[in-house]
BAPAPA-69212 format. One line per 2 residues: number of its first residue (from 1); for each residue x, y negated, z of N, C-alpha, C, O. Coordinates in Angstrom, 2 decimals. Atoms other than C-alpha are relative to their C-alpha. Layout:
NUM = X:Y:Z:X:Y:Z:X:Y:Z:X:Y:Z ~ ... $
This chain:
1 = 1.00:-0.97:-0.36:-11.20:7.29:-13.76:0.39:0.56:1.39:1.57:0.79:1.67 ~ -0.13:-0.44:-1.34:-11.68:8.51:-10.19:-0.68:1.34:0.16:-1.84:1.49:-0.20 $
3 = 0.51:-1.35:-0.11:-12.14:12.22:-9.37:-0.07:0.47:1.43:0.65:-0.01:2.31 ~ 0.01:-0.68:-1.31:-13.14:14.36:-6.41:0.50:1.41:-0.24:-0.07:2.15:-1.04 $
5 = -0.53:-1.35:0.10:-11.00:17.51:-6.04:0.33:0.53:1.41:1.03:-0.16:2.15 ~ -0.30:-0.65:-1.24:-10.80:19.79:-3.04:-0.26:-0.92:1.30:0.44:-0.88:2.31 $
7 = 0.35:0.85:-1.03:-12.52:17.17:-0.89:0.75:-1.32:0.15:0.56:-2.10:1.09 ~ -0.80:1.22:-0.08:-10.08:14.43:-1.66:-0.36:-0.84:-1.24:-0.80:-0.29:-2.25 $
9 = 0.34:0.89:1.14:-10.61:11.38:-3.97:1.37:-0.41:-0.63:2.26:-0.89:0.08 ~ -1.20:0.31:0.76:-7.91:10.85:-6.66:-0.32:-0.97:-1.13:-1.40:-0.91:-1.73 $
11 = 0.12:0.88:1.18:-7.40:8.08:-9.27:1.00:0.61:-1.00:2.13:0.98:-0.69 ~ -0.85:-0.53:1.18:-6.08:9.30:-12.66:0.99:-1.06:-0.45:0.57:-2.10:-0.95 $
13 = -1.03:0.91:0.43:-2.83:7.55:-13.38:0.39:0.19:-1.43:0.58:-0.80:-2.14 ~ -0.29:-0.24:1.34:-2.01:9.24:-16.64:-0.35:1.45:-0.32:-0.38:2.31:0.56 $
15 = 0.32:-1.37:0.52:-2.96:12.30:-18.73:0.71:0.28:-1.29:0.95:-0.62:-2.11 ~ -0.71:-0.49:1.20:-1.21:14.32:-21.40:-0.52:1.33:-0.43:-0.59:2.26:0.37 $
17 = 0.47:-1.25:0.50:-2.57:17.02:-23.61:1.24:0.87:-0.43:2.05:0.41:-1.22 ~ -1.11:-0.87:0.25:-0.10:19.96:-23.78:-0.50:1.14:-0.90:-1.39:1.90:-0.53 $
19 = 0.29:-1.12:0.90:-0.27:22.30:-26.82:1.17:0.91:-0.03:2.29:0.49:-0.35 ~ -1.09:-1.03:0.01:1.77:25.45:-26.54:-0.10:0.82:-1.30:-1.20:1.06:-1.79 $
21 = 0.03:-0.91:1.17:2.78:27.59:-29.57:-0.81:1.23:0.18:-1.55:1.62:-0.72 ~ 0.81:-1.17:-0.37:1.28:30.61:-27.87:-0.73:-0.30:1.35:-0.12:-0.68:2.35 $
23 = 0.85:0.20:-1.25:-1.51:30.30:-25.32:-0.97:-1.14:-0.23:-1.08:-1.73:-1.31 ~ 1.13:0.95:0.05:-4.31:27.96:-24.50:0.62:-1.45:0.39:1.40:-1.57:1.33 $
25 = -0.43:1.35:-0.35:-3.64:24.17:-24.49:-0.65:-0.42:1.33:-1.70:0.11:1.69 ~ 0.52:0.52:-1.25:-4.21:22.31:-21.19:0.30:-1.46:0.10:1.04:-2.03:-0.71 $
27 = -0.15:1.46:-0.23:-4.35:18.80:-19.83:0.78:-0.12:1.36:0.37:0.37:2.41 ~ -0.82:0.32:-1.23:-1.62:17.66:-17.39:-0.38:-1.43:0.38:-0.32:-2.37:-0.41 $
29 = 0.48:1.31:-0.51:-2.88:14.82:-15.20:0.89:-0.40:1.22:1.18:0.42:2.09 ~ -0.70:0.64:-1.14:-0.90:12.55:-12.82:-1.05:-0.65:0.87:-1.71:-1.58:0.40 $
31 = 1.03:0.46:-0.90:-3.16:11.83:-9.88:0.56:-0.63:1.23:1.60:-0.21:1.75 ~ -0.41:0.73:-1.25:-2.90:9.44:-6.91:-1.13:0.14:1.03:-2.26:-0.28:0.81 $
33 = 1.01:-0.19:-1.10:-4.70:10.36:-3.72:-0.27:-1.41:0.64:0.65:-2.09:1.10 ~ 0.35:1.33:-0.49:-6.62:7.22:-2.57:0.19:-0.08:1.44:0.42:-1.19:1.92 $
35 = -0.10:0.06:-1.41:-6.41:8.20:1.10:1.42:-0.08:0.43:1.75:-0.92:1.28 ~ -1.34:-0.10:-0.43:-2.73:9.07:1.41:1.03:-0.67:-0.90:2.19:-0.85:-0.54 $
37 = -0.81:0.61:1.02:-1.38:7.41:-1.74:1.15:0.87:-0.54:2.10:0.38:-1.16 ~ -0.92:-0.94:0.58:0.56:10.54:-2.60:-0.32:0.21:-1.52:-1.48:0.19:-1.91 $
39 = 0.17:-0.25:1.40:1.06:11.20:-6.31:0.32:1.43:-0.26:1.34:1.95:0.21 ~ -0.18:-1.42:0.24:0.67:14.74:-7.59:-0.40:0.26:-1.52:-1.06:-0.57:-2.15 $
41 = 0.32:-0.40:1.34:0.35:16.52:-10.96:-0.86:1.25:0.10:-0.58:2.17:0.86 ~ 0.84:-1.17:0.04:-2.45:18.92:-11.73:-0.31:0.30:-1.47:-0.38:-0.58:-2.33 $
43 = 0.34:-0.48:1.34:-3.29:21.01:-14.77:-1.39:0.33:-0.09:-1.90:0.90:0.87 ~ 1.35:-0.24:0.24:-6.78:21.29:-16.21:-0.15:0.74:-1.29:0.55:0.48:-2.27 $
45 = 0.37:-0.60:1.30:-8.27:23.59:-18.80:-0.85:-0.94:-0.81:-1.60:-1.71:-0.20 ~ 0.82:0.89:0.75:-9.89:21.74:-21.65:-1.52:0.04:0.29:-2.22:-0.97:0.19 $
47 = 1.43:-0.10:-0.27:-13.31:23.06:-20.75:-0.40:-0.03:1.50:-1.55:0.20:1.87 ~ 0.23:0.05:-1.41:-12.89:22.66:-16.98:-0.85:-1.25:0.39:-0.57:-2.34:-0.10 $
49 = 0.89:1.11:-0.54:-15.57:20.45:-15.27:0.64:-0.67:1.21:1.13:0.04:2.10 ~ -0.45:0.72:-1.19:-14.46:17.82:-12.79:-1.04:-0.97:0.36:-1.80:-1.43:-0.49 $
51 = 1.00:0.89:-0.50:-16.56:15.60:-10.59:0.56:-1.44:0.02:1.48:-1.76:0.76 ~ -0.34:1.39:-0.03:-16.29:11.90:-11.42:-0.61:-0.68:1.14:-1.77:-0.42:1.45 $
53 = 0.58:0.67:-1.15:-16.74:9.64:-8.45:0.07:-1.51:-0.30:1.05:-2.03:-0.84 ~ 0.09:1.45:0.23:-17.84:6.01:-8.60:0.46:-0.69:1.31:-0.15:-0.52:2.36 $
55 = -0.53:0.81:-1.13:-15.83:3.79:-6.27:-0.18:-1.49:-0.27:-0.36:-1.89:-1.43 ~ 0.02:1.44:0.18:-16.00:0.07:-5.72:1.13:-0.60:0.68:1.72:-0.05:1.61 $
57 = -1.13:0.72:-0.56:-13.39:-2.53:-5.00:-0.61:-1.23:0.61:-1.52:-1.85:0.04 ~ 0.39:1.28:-0.68:-13.88:-5.39:-2.53:1.26:-0.72:0.48:2.30:-0.10:0.73 $
59 = -1.02:0.84:-0.54:-11.72:-8.20:-1.41:-0.30:-0.21:1.49:-1.38:-0.64:1.89 ~ 0.19:0.06:-1.43:-11.15:-8.15:2.32:1.11:-0.96:0.52:2.19:-1.06:-0.06 $
61 = -1.01:0.81:-0.69:-9.36:-10.62:4.65:0.24:0.55:1.37:-0.71:0.81:2.11 ~ -0.35:-0.56:-1.25:-7.49:-9.31:7.64:-0.33:-0.93:1.21:0.07:-2.10:1.18 $
63 = 0.30:0.82:-1.15:-8.78:-10.61:10.98:0.87:0.35:1.24:1.61:-0.50:1.73 ~ -0.75:-0.38:-1.23:-7.27:-8.60:13.96:-0.19:1.51:0.29:-1.12:2.12:-0.24 $
65 = 0.14:-1.41:-0.46:-6.76:-5.09:15.52:-1.23:0.04:0.90:-1.51:-0.89:1.65 ~ 1.14:-0.10:-0.89:-9.87:-3.81:17.21:-0.24:1.46:0.31:-0.58:2.22:-0.60 $
67 = 0.25:-1.38:-0.40:-10.20:-0.56:19.14:0.91:0.92:-0.70:2.12:0.73:-0.65 ~ -0.81:-0.94:0.73:-9.01:2.33:17.02:0.26:-0.36:-1.48:0.65:0.48:-2.29 $
69 = -0.22:0.37:1.40:-8.75:0.35:13.86:0.35:-1.49:-0.18:0.97:-2.12:0.67 ~ -0.29:1.46:0.34:-8.53:-3.09:12.25:-1.34:-0.56:-0.54:-2.12:0.15:-1.16 $
71 = 1.18:0.69:0.40:-11.25:-5.60:11.57:0.41:-0.98:-1.16:1.34:-1.78:-1.07 ~ -0.17:0.85:1.21:-11.48:-7.26:8.11:-1.35:-0.68:-0.21:-2.39:-0.31:0.32 $
73 = 1.30:0.65:0.41:-13.97:-9.70:6.61:-0.17:0.18:-1.47:0.72:-0.16:-2.25 ~ 0.29:-0.16:1.37:-15.55:-8.82:3.37:-0.33:-1.45:-0.60:-1.35:-2.06:-0.28 $
75 = 0.11:1.41:0.49:-15.09:-12.14:1.46:-1.27:-0.25:-0.77:-1.92:-1.29:-0.61 ~ 1.21:0.24:0.84:-17.93:-11.63:-1.03:-1.29:0.02:0.76:-2.18:-0.79:0.49 $
77 = 1.22:-0.22:-0.69:-20.59:-10.48:1.40:-0.04:-0.61:1.46:-1.06:-0.62:2.14 ~ -0.08:0.61:-1.36:-19.34:-12.21:4.62:-0.40:0.97:1.09:-1.11:0.59:2.01 $
79 = 0.32:-1.00:-0.92:-19.62:-8.96:6.55:1.32:0.52:0.64:2.36:0.53:0.00 ~ -1.15:-0.62:-0.65:-17.21:-7.40:9.04:0.19:1.44:-0.44:-0.81:2.16:-0.55 $
81 = -0.34:-1.31:0.43:-15.50:-4.18:7.92:1.09:0.56:0.87:2.16:-0.03:0.98 ~ -1.00:-0.59:-0.87:-13.68:-1.89:10.30:0.72:1.12:-0.83:0.06:1.97:-1.43 $
83 = -0.83:-0.90:0.63:-10.79:0.11:8.83:0.89:0.77:0.96:1.61:0.15:1.75 ~ -0.77:-0.76:-0.99:-9.14:2.94:10.75:1.50:-0.22:-0.15:1.99:-0.67:-1.18 $
85 = -1.46:0.13:0.04:-5.45:2.94:11.65:0.58:0.98:-0.98:1.62:0.67:-1.56 ~ -0.49:-0.97:0.96:-4.95:6.00:9.48:0.01:-0.61:-1.42:1.00:-0.46:-2.14 $
87 = 0.17:0.60:1.23:-6.15:4.12:6.43:1.03:-1.15:-0.21:1.64:-1.28:-1.27 ~ -0.88:1.16:0.10:-4.08:1.03:7.13:1.43:0.51:0.04:2.25:0.01:-0.72 $
89 = -1.35:-0.65:-0.05:-0.96:3.13:8.03:1.17:-0.98:0.16:1.07:-1.89:0.98 ~ -1.16:0.90:-0.02:2.43:1.41:7.49:-0.23:-1.36:-0.55:0.64:-2.23:-0.43 $
91 = 0.30:1.32:0.56:0.78:-1.49:5.79:-0.26:-1.09:1.07:-0.30:-2.29:0.80 ~ 0.14:0.88:-1.14:0.20:-2.91:9.27:1.24:-0.89:0.22:1.13:-1.94:0.85 $
93 = -1.17:0.80:-0.14:3.75:-4.18:9.13:0.04:-1.28:-0.89:0.94:-2.10:-0.79 ~ 0.04:1.21:0.83:2.72:-6.77:6.56:-1.32:-0.76:0.17:-1.57:-1.76:-0.50 $
95 = 1.28:0.60:-0.27:-0.72:-7.64:7.91:0.03:-1.12:1.12:0.53:-0.89:2.22 ~ 0.24:1.00:-1.01:-1.44:-10.93:9.73:-1.27:-0.67:-0.35:-1.76:-0.51:-1.46 $
97 = 1.32:0.62:0.19:-4.59:-12.99:10.12:0.03:-0.88:-1.32:0.89:-1.73:-1.55 ~ 0.16:0.81:1.23:-5.71:-14.40:6.80:0.59:0.66:-1.25:0.40:0.12:-2.33 $
99 = -0.50:-0.75:1.11:-3.93:-11.87:4.51:-1.12:0.65:-0.74:-1.91:1.35:-0.12 ~ 1.03:-0.61:0.83:-6.20:-10.81:1.61:0.45:1.31:-0.63:1.51:1.35:-1.26 $
101 = -0.29:-1.24:0.61:-6.24:-7.18:0.53:-1.14:0.46:-0.88:-2.26:-0.05:-0.76 ~ 1.00:-0.57:0.73:-8.13:-5.16:-1.99:-0.30:1.42:0.55:0.58:2.27:0.66 $
103 = 0.43:-1.28:-0.64:-10.14:-2.27:-0.49:-0.73:0.82:-1.03:-1.52:0.30:-1.81 ~ 0.78:-0.90:0.89:-11.35:0.76:-2.42:-0.99:0.77:0.89:-0.60:1.40:1.87 $
105 = 1.06:-0.64:-0.76:-14.65:2.10:-1.13:-0.74:1.05:-0.79:-1.03:0.88:-1.98 ~ 0.89:-1.00:0.49:-16.59:5.28:-1.71:-1.21:-0.01:0.79:-1.23:0.51:1.91 $
107 = 1.18:0.25:-0.73:-20.09:4.42:-0.75:0.29:-1.16:0.92:0.65:-2.24:0.43 ~ -0.40:1.08:-0.88:-19.56:2.34:2.40:1.28:0.28:0.73:1.67:-0.51:1.59 $
109 = -1.24:-0.38:-0.72:-16.35:4.10:3.56:1.25:-0.50:-0.76:1.40:-0.22:-1.95 ~ -1.23:0.49:0.57:-13.02:2.41:2.89:1.01:1.22:-0.05:1.30:1.84:0.97 $
111 = -0.98:-1.08:0.17:-10.51:4.99:1.46:1.32:-0.56:-0.06:2.24:0.11:0.42 ~ -1.40:0.59:0.03:-7.54:2.72:0.87:-0.05:-1.51:-0.03:-1.07:-2.12:-0.36 $
113 = -0.12:1.46:0.23:-6.33:-0.83:0.97:1.33:-0.23:-0.80:2.33:0.49:-0.69 ~ -1.23:0.34:0.85:-3.86:-2.45:-1.48:0.41:-1.37:0.50:-0.42:-2.27:0.53 $
115 = -0.59:1.26:-0.33:-1.64:-5.27:-0.27:0.27:-0.78:-1.27:0.36:-0.20:-2.36 ~ -0.47:0.82:1.10:-0.77:-8.20:-2.51:1.47:0.47:-0.32:2.15:0.93:0.61 $
117 = -1.36:-0.47:0.27:2.55:-7.35:-4.32:1.09:-0.77:0.78:2.12:-0.19:1.12 ~ -1.01:0.77:-0.73:4.44:-10.17:-2.52:-0.71:-0.80:1.13:-1.84:-1.26:0.95 $
119 = 0.55:0.80:-1.14:3.84:-11.92:0.86:1.12:-0.88:0.47:2.30:-0.55:0.38 ~ -0.94:0.93:-0.62:5.49:-14.90:2.47:-0.16:0.13:1.52:-1.21:-0.19:2.07 $
121 = 0.05:-0.24:-1.47:6.32:-14.07:6.13:1.24:-0.69:0.70:2.31:-0.86:0.12 ~ -1.09:0.62:-0.73:8.40:-15.76:8.85:0.89:0.96:0.72:0.41:1.98:1.22 $
123 = -0.97:-0.88:-0.67:11.51:-14.20:10.31:0.00:-0.46:1.48:0.23:-1.63:1.78 ~ 0.06:0.28:-1.49:11.19:-14.00:14.18:1.23:0.53:0.75:1.51:0.14:1.88 $
125 = -1.19:-0.56:-0.69:14.30:-12.03:14.98:1.01:0.53:-1.00:0.65:1.19:-1.98 ~ -1.09:-0.46:0.85:17.68:-11.36:13.39:0.86:0.93:0.79:1.11:0.71:1.98 $
127 = -0.83:-0.95:-0.70:19.85:-8.38:14.21:1.36:-0.77:0.27:1.95:-1.30:-0.67 ~ -1.29:0.65:-0.37:22.96:-9.84:16.05:1.05:1.13:0.20:0.76:2.15:0.82 $
129 = -1.04:-0.97:-0.09:26.23:-7.94:15.80:0.97:-0.44:1.10:1.27:-1.64:1.17 ~ -1.03:0.34:-0.95:28.75:-7.84:18.71:1.26:-0.36:-0.63:1.95:-1.28:-0.18 $
131 = -1.32:0.30:0.67:31.67:-7.77:16.32:-0.23:-1.02:-1.12:-1.37:-1.36:-1.44 ~ 0.02:0.94:1.07:32.49:-10.19:13.57:-0.49:0.70:-1.26:-0.24:1.89:-1.46 $
133 = 0.45:-0.59:1.28:30.86:-9.64:10.19:1.24:0.05:-0.93:2.08:-0.85:-0.96 ~ -1.14:-0.13:0.98:33.28:-8.37:7.53:-0.57:-0.40:-1.39:-1.76:-0.58:-1.60 $
135 = 0.40:0.44:1.40:33.30:-9.33:3.81:-0.90:1.09:-0.57:-1.75:0.77:-1.40 ~ 0.84:-1.13:0.56:31.69:-5.92:3.03:-1.45:-0.10:0.50:-2.34:0.44:-0.16 $
137 = 1.36:0.18:-0.44:28.59:-6.88:5.13:-0.76:-0.99:-0.84:-0.45:-2.18:-0.84 ~ 0.76:0.97:0.87:26.07:-8.36:2.69:-1.39:-0.22:0.54:-2.05:-1.14:0.04 $
139 = 1.30:0.20:-0.60:22.89:-8.08:4.74:-0.10:0.44:1.38:0.82:1.07:1.90 ~ 0.28:-0.41:-1.42:21.41:-7.54:8.19:-1.50:0.18:0.11:-2.25:-0.12:-0.81 $
141 = 1.40:-0.33:-0.24:18.09:-6.53:9.68:-0.67:-1.15:0.64:-0.15:-1.76:1.58 ~ 0.80:1.08:-0.47:15.39:-9.06:10.25:-1.42:0.55:0.38:-1.98:1.40:-0.31 $
143 = 1.41:-0.40:-0.38:12.05:-8.61:12.08:-0.92:-1.15:-0.35:-0.68:-2.32:-0.03 ~ 0.96:0.98:0.45:9.10:-10.35:10.61:-1.08:-0.32:1.00:-1.22:0.43:1.97 $
145 = 1.04:0.36:-0.89:6.19:-12.11:12.32:-1.09:1.16:0.16:-1.76:1.24:1.19 ~ 0.92:-1.02:-0.11:4.05:-9.10:11.60:0.51:1.33:0.63:-0.23:2.31:0.77 $
147 = -0.58:-1.20:-0.61:6.44:-6.60:13.20:0.78:0.83:-0.99:1.47:1.77:-0.61 ~ -0.77:-0.72:1.03:7.87:-5.39:9.92:1.49:-0.32:0.05:1.90:-1.39:0.50 $
149 = -1.40:0.14:-0.01:11.57:-4.88:9.49:0.48:0.02:-1.53:0.07:0.84:-2.34 ~ -0.51:0.08:1.40:13.45:-5.91:6.29:1.50:-0.36:0.05:1.99:-1.00:0.98 $
151 = -1.44:0.43:0.10:17.08:-6.26:5.18:0.02:-1.33:-0.67:-0.67:-1.55:-1.67 ~ -0.13:1.32:0.60:18.07:-9.84:4.48:1.41:-0.41:-0.13:2.28:0.09:0.58 $
153 = -1.44:0.49:0.11:21.19:-11.69:3.30:0.37:-0.81:1.33:-0.47:-1.23:2.12 ~ -0.53:0.65:-1.24:23.43:-13.29:5.98:-0.44:-1.37:0.20:-0.49:-1.83:1.34 $
155 = 0.36:1.44:-0.16:22.27:-16.86:5.24:-1.49:-0.13:0.51:-1.91:-1.27:0.72 ~ 1.33:0.10:-0.52:18.69:-16.08:6.47:0.11:-0.15:1.53:0.84:0.58:2.20 $
157 = 0.03:0.24:-1.49:18.02:-17.42:10.02:-1.38:0.10:0.55:-2.37:0.12:-0.19 ~ 1.36:-0.11:-0.69:15.23:-17.15:12.55:-0.73:-1.25:-0.32:-0.17:-2.34:-0.33 $
159 = 0.87:1.11:0.34:12.28:-19.32:11.60:-0.15:-0.18:-1.51:-1.05:-0.89:-1.97 ~ 0.07:0.16:1.53:12.93:-19.02:7.78:-1.23:0.84:-0.38:-1.60:1.84:0.23 $
161 = 1.14:-0.71:0.66:9.94:-18.00:5.65:0.63:0.65:-1.18:1.36:0.02:-1.95 ~ -0.60:-0.70:1.13:10.88:-15.37:3.20:-1.12:0.74:-0.82:-2.19:1.04:-0.28 $
163 = 0.87:-0.72:0.92:9.14:-13.63:0.23:0.44:1.44:0.04:1.61:1.74:-0.22 ~ -0.30:-1.47:-0.09:8.94:-9.80:0.70:-0.88:0.74:-1.00:-2.07:0.46:-1.18 $
165 = 0.79:-0.93:0.87:7.96:-7.12:-1.84:-0.64:1.07:0.86:0.04:1.86:1.51 ~ 0.69:-0.89:-0.98:5.28:-5.14:-0.02:-0.05:1.45:-0.56:-0.44:2.37:0.16 $
167 = -0.01:-1.37:0.50:5.65:-2.12:-2.34:1.22:0.79:0.53:1.10:1.96:0.90 ~ -1.17:-0.77:-0.45:9.26:-1.25:-1.33:0.67:-0.68:1.18:1.78:-0.29:1.55 $
169 = -0.51:0.65:-1.19:9.80:-3.59:1.65:1.27:-0.71:-0.12:2.03:-0.74:0.85 ~ -1.24:0.63:0.28:12.63:-5.54:0.08:-0.18:-1.57:0.07:-1.24:-2.14:-0.20 $
171 = -0.06:1.46:0.01:13.60:-9.18:0.53:0.15:-0.42:-1.42:0.88:0.19:-2.20 ~ -0.01:0.50:1.31:13.01:-11.26:-2.57:0.70:-1.33:-0.03:1.63:-1.49:-0.81 $
173 = -0.60:1.28:-0.05:13.88:-14.89:-1.70:-0.40:-0.75:1.24:-1.35:-0.38:1.92 ~ 0.38:0.83:-1.05:13.85:-17.54:0.90:-0.92:-1.09:-0.53:-0.71:-1.60:-1.62 $
175 = 0.99:1.02:0.49:10.92:-20.00:0.64:0.30:-1.34:0.61:-0.40:-2.31:0.34 $
């Protein structure tokens, strides 16, 4: 379920009905803001009215940065969709031409994009240390072709393609 509260759009992640020995029961809801992806908890009275919002999901393919945003191709309708830099946010570190994302729209406005859980990206730069690596050094910093930075094991070299978890920015494996 998707709600509109205080001018923001939230997706309901979970709900719990709370019954107190004394007092009025209430509903505790865990909500995720679609614009900022922040998770918060709100309490509702059982008879409180909320505005349900109808959103749609579309599959978009990243094309390139354009002006103050980024240009995507709507795969189903073959239309160009412009998404602002604020909506893309830090996800830009994983976007390259051809990456498919899921966009959540309210009307014709894109509120958020969701990356695939894992992406395969090439390492273009490895952090070099002036001193010798010690036995306690288990990883180093690598820069990806998209500009993102991730910690990788010592055996990863420039030009390697690695699998990255886009939710937490962690190295998974070498491809």
